C-alpha positions in Angstrom: -0.8 29.1 -30.6 2.3 29.2 -28.4 0.2 30.6 -25.5 -1.6 27.2 -25.3 1.5 25.1 -25.6 2.1 24.8 -21.8 -1.5 23.6 -21.3 -1.2 21.1 -24.1 2.2 19.8 -22.7 0.7 19.5 -19.2 -2.3 17.6 -20.5 -0.1 15.3 -22.5 2.1 14.6 -19.5 -0.9 13.7 -17.3 -2.3 11.5 -20.0 1.0 9.6 -20.5 1.7 9.1 -16.8 -1.8 7.8 -16.3 -1.4 5.3 -19.2 1.9 4.1 -17.8 0.4 3.3 -14.4 0.2 -0.5 -14.1 -1.7 -0.9 -10.8 -5.4 -0.6 -10.9 -7.8 -0.4 -7.9 -10.9 -2.5 -7.8 -13.7 -2.1 -5.3 -15.0 -5.2 -3.7 -16.1 -6.8 -0.4 -13.8 -8.8 1.8 -15.8 -11.9 0.9 -14.6 -11.5 -2.7 -10.9 -11.2 -2.0 -9.8 -11.1 1.7 -7.1 -13.8 1.8 -6.9 -16.7 4.3 -8.3 -16.4 7.7 -5.7 -16.1 10.5 -5.4 -19.1 12.8 -7.2 -18.8 16.1 -8.1 -21.3 18.8 -10.9 -21.0 21.4 -9.5 -19.5 24.6 -8.9 -22.2 27.2 -8.8 -24.9 24.6 -6.1 -27.6 25.0 -3.7 -27.3 22.1 -1.2 -29.9 20.8 1.8 -28.1 19.2 3.4 -30.2 16.4 6.8 -28.9 15.1 8.3 -30.4 11.9 11.8 -29.6 10.7 11.6 -29.3 6.9 15.1 -28.0 6.5 18.4 -29.8 5.7 20.0 -28.6 9.0 19.6 -29.1 12.7 17.1 -26.7 14.2 16.9 -25.9 17.9 13.7 -25.2 19.9 13.1 -23.6 23.2 9.6 -23.9 24.7 10.2 -21.9 27.9 12.8 -19.2 28.1 15.9 -20.3 29.9 15.1 -24.0 29.5 17.5 -26.4 27.7 17.3 -26.2 23.9 15.7 -29.2 22.2 17.5 -30.3 19.0 15.3 -31.2 16.0 17.0 -33.1 13.2 16.1 -32.6 9.5 12.8 -34.3 8.8 12.0 -34.9 12.5 8.7 -34.1 14.1 8.1 -33.2 17.7 4.9 -32.8 19.7 4.2 -30.7 22.7 1.0 -31.1 24.7 -0.2 -28.0 26.5 -0.3 -29.0 30.2 -3.1 -26.7 31.1 -5.8 -25.4 28.7 -5.6 -22.0 30.6 -1.9 -21.7 30.3 -1.4 -18.1 28.9 0.8 -17.2 26.1 2.4 -20.5 25.0 5.5 -19.7 23.1 8.2 -21.4 21.1 11.5 -20.0 20.0 13.5 -21.7 17.2 16.8 -21.1 15.4 19.4 -22.6 13.2 22.9 -22.5 14.8 24.4 -21.5 11.4 22.3 -18.3 11.4 20.3 -19.3 8.3 16.9 -17.7 8.1 13.9 -19.9 8.8 10.2 -19.6 7.9 7.4 -21.0 10.1 4.4 -22.1 8.2 1.5 -22.7 10.5 -1.6 -24.8 9.9 -4.4 -26.4 11.8 -4.7 -30.0 10.6 -7.5 -30.8 13.1 -9.5 -29.1 15.9 -6.8 -29.2 18.7 -3.5 -29.3 16.8 -1.3 -26.5 15.7 1.3 -27.6 13.2 4.4 -25.5 12.6 6.6 -26.5 9.6 10.0 -24.9 9.8 11.4 -24.3 6.3 14.5 -22.6 4.9 13.9 -19.2 3.4 15.8 -16.4 1.7 14.1 -13.7 3.7 16.5 -12.3 6.3 16.2 -12.5 9.3 13.2 -14.9 8.8 10.9 -16.1 11.5 12.2 -16.8 15.0 9.3 -17.5 17.3 5.7 -18.5 17.6 3.2 -17.3 20.2 -0.2 -18.7 21.1 -1.8 -15.9 23.1 -4.4 -16.5 25.8 -7.1 -15.1 23.6 -6.5 -17.9 21.1 -4.6 -15.9 18.4 -1.5 -17.4 16.8 1.4 -15.0 16.0 4.7 -15.8 14.2 7.6 -13.4 14.5 
C-alpha cells in the first residue's frame, strides 16, 4: 500500500492544481472575438486631425519637432489640416507640464477626420505621441 502512495499523491496534486486553474482556453475564429479594428486611413488621403483636451489641466502640443508648443486649455478643441495628402508620417507630440500621465483615445468620427481625445490616466508614463504613417496606419505611443 505504501508503495503506491507517491503515485496517489502525485495524481492528487495534479488534480487539485488543474481544478484551481481559473483561466480557460476557448477555440474560435477572429470573427467571433477579435476586438476592435485598428484605425487606418487610405494612403494619400487628406486627413483632418482634431485634438480635444479632456483633462482639467493645460496640455501642450507640438506638431513638428522643434516648432513652438501649442497650449490647449481644458475642454478646448483644436484642428489641424494636413497640408498635403502625401505628407509622410504626420506626428503629434503632447504633454502635461506637471508630468501627469495622459491617455490618447483615437477615433474616426467621419471619413477624413482623426479625433484624438487626451484624457488623464493612472498608467505611468501614459501616452505621449501620435503618428499617422504614410501607409495610413495610426499609432499611439
